[in-house]
C-alpha positions as CSV (number, residue, x, y, z in Angstrom):
1,M,100.5,50.2,148.0
2,A,103.3,52.1,147.0
3,S,104.7,51.6,143.5
4,L,107.7,49.9,141.9
5,L,108.2,51.5,138.8
6,A,110.9,54.6,138.8
7,P,109.1,58.5,138.3
8,S,108.6,59.0,135.3
9,P,111.7,62.0,133.5
10,L,110.8,65.6,133.5
11,A,109.7,67.0,130.1
12,G,113.0,68.1,128.4
13,S,115.3,66.1,130.6
14,E,117.2,64.4,127.9
15,I,117.7,67.9,126.0
16,Y,119.2,69.5,128.9
17,E,121.1,66.8,129.5
18,R,122.9,67.4,126.3
19,I,123.2,71.0,126.7
20,L,125.3,69.9,129.8
21,T,127.3,68.0,128.0
22,A,128.2,69.6,124.8
23,P,131.7,69.7,124.7
24,G,131.6,74.0,124.0
25,G,130.8,76.4,126.1
26,L,127.9,77.9,123.6
27,V,124.7,75.6,122.0
28,V,122.5,76.8,119.1
29,L,119.5,74.7,119.5
30,E,116.9,73.6,116.9
31,H,113.7,73.6,118.1
32,E,110.3,73.9,117.4
33,D,108.5,75.4,120.2
34,S,110.7,77.6,122.5
35,A,108.0,78.8,124.7
36,S,107.2,74.9,125.7
37,L,110.8,74.2,126.5
38,I,111.8,77.3,128.6
39,E,108.6,76.2,130.4
40,Q,110.2,72.5,130.8
41,F,113.4,73.8,131.7
42,R,111.6,75.7,134.0
43,A,109.9,72.5,136.0
44,I,113.7,71.0,135.6
45,S,115.4,74.2,137.6
46,R,112.9,73.7,140.1
47,N,112.8,70.2,140.4
48,N,116.8,69.9,140.1
49,G,117.0,72.9,142.0
50,Q,120.3,74.0,139.0
51,S,120.4,77.9,137.7
52,V,118.2,78.2,134.7
53,Y,118.2,81.5,133.1
54,V,116.5,83.2,130.3
55,W,116.8,86.2,128.3
56,Q,114.5,88.2,126.7
57,H,114.7,91.5,124.3
58,E,111.7,93.0,126.1
59,S,112.4,92.5,129.3
60,G,116.4,91.3,130.1
61,M,117.5,87.9,131.6
62,A,115.2,86.3,134.3
63,N,115.9,83.1,136.6
64,L,113.2,80.2,136.3
65,R,114.1,78.3,139.1
66,E,112.1,81.7,141.0
67,A,108.1,81.2,141.2
68,H,108.2,85.3,140.7
69,H,111.1,85.3,137.8
70,A,113.4,87.7,139.4
71,R,114.7,89.7,137.3
72,I,119.1,90.7,136.7
73,P,118.9,94.6,137.4
74,G,120.1,96.1,134.3
75,S,120.2,93.1,131.9
76,Q,117.6,94.2,129.7
77,R,120.8,94.9,127.0
78,L,122.5,92.3,125.4
79,G,126.0,93.3,126.4
80,N,125.4,93.6,129.9
81,A,123.7,90.0,130.1
82,L,126.8,88.4,127.8
83,R,128.9,90.7,130.6
84,Y,126.7,89.0,133.4
85,V,127.0,85.6,132.5
86,Q,131.4,86.0,131.9
87,Q,131.4,87.1,135.5
88,S,129.5,84.2,136.8
89,I,130.9,82.2,139.2
90,H,128.7,79.7,139.4
91,F,126.6,76.5,137.6
92,G,124.5,78.4,134.7
93,V,122.0,77.4,131.6
94,Y,121.5,80.0,129.8
95,L,118.8,80.8,127.4
96,F,118.8,83.8,125.1
97,E,115.7,83.8,123.3
98,R,115.1,85.6,119.7
99,F,118.7,87.4,119.7
100,P,118.4,90.7,118.2
101,L,120.4,91.5,114.4
102,P,122.4,93.0,114.0
103,M,125.2,92.4,116.6
104,S,127.7,94.3,117.6
105,A,131.9,93.6,117.3
106,M,131.6,93.8,121.5
107,D,128.9,91.6,121.8
108,S,130.0,88.8,119.2
109,T,133.6,88.6,121.0
110,L,131.8,88.4,124.6
111,L,129.9,85.2,122.7
112,R,133.2,83.7,121.5
113,Q,134.5,84.3,125.0
114,L,132.0,82.5,126.1
115,A,131.5,79.8,123.9
116,R,135.6,78.9,124.5
117,A,135.5,79.3,128.6
118,P,137.5,77.0,130.3
119,A,136.3,73.1,130.9
120,G,136.1,72.6,134.6
121,H,134.1,75.6,134.6
122,V,130.2,74.0,134.0
123,R,128.5,77.4,132.6
124,R,126.4,76.6,128.9
125,V,125.1,80.0,126.8
126,V,122.3,78.4,125.0
127,L,121.1,81.1,121.6
128,L,117.1,79.8,121.2
129,D,115.4,80.8,117.0
130,A,118.6,82.0,116.5
131,A,118.8,83.6,112.8
132,P,120.5,81.4,109.9
133,A,122.8,84.3,109.6
134,L,123.8,84.2,113.1
135,T,124.2,80.8,113.3
136,A,126.6,80.2,110.1
137,S,128.9,83.3,111.9
138,L,129.6,81.2,114.4
139,D,129.3,77.7,113.5
140,D,133.2,77.8,114.7
141,V,133.1,77.9,117.8
142,A,129.3,76.9,118.4
143,V,127.9,73.4,119.1
144,R,124.7,72.8,116.8
145,L,122.1,70.7,118.8
146,S,118.6,69.7,117.5
147,S,115.6,69.0,120.4
148,T,114.1,66.4,117.8
149,P,115.2,62.5,118.7
150,Q,117.0,60.8,116.3
151,A,115.6,57.8,114.8
152,A,117.1,54.6,116.9
153,Q,120.5,52.8,115.1
154,R,120.2,49.4,114.9
155,P,123.4,47.5,115.3
156,R,125.2,45.3,112.5
157,L,127.6,43.0,112.5
158,R,130.4,43.9,109.7
159,D,133.6,41.7,109.8
160,G,133.6,40.4,113.7
161,R,131.9,43.9,115.0
162,W,129.1,45.2,115.7
163,L,128.4,48.1,114.2
164,L,126.1,51.5,115.0
C-alpha cells in the first residue's frame, strides 16, 4: 500500500533555499560542519538537477552534481575560480571552503563584483569557514546567514495586531 505522506525534505534543503533567496550574490554562511553541509548539497544537487560547485584550495572547483566530481580545469587559483563564476551564464551555487588569506586586491574586487551581480541572474557565492577578518572586510556587500535554526517566535497580540 502506498504511503499518503509527502516525502521528507532532504537534509540541508532549508539552508539551501535561504541561500537562493538571499538579497545579494555573496553569502557568508556560519556553519559548524562544512563537510556534512557539502554532502547535503551534493544530495540536493543530484536530486533537483541544479548546479552546485565547491572550491577547495587544494583541488580547485568541482561540480557536486557529477558522480565523479567533475573538476573545472585551471580553477585551483582563487582568481581563476572567481573569474569562472563571474563569466558563467548559468544558474549556480558556488561554495568556497577555507578561503585563503591574505586576499589579493584583484580577488577582492572580483568578489565584490560577484556580490553586486544583477538581480535577474541567480548565482550565489557562499563562503564557508571564512575567517573573521575576511567577513569583517565584506560586511558592506555580504549577506550573513547562520545554519542554526532560529527559535520559533510566538505571535503576540498588541494594540489589536498580531506581532512576532
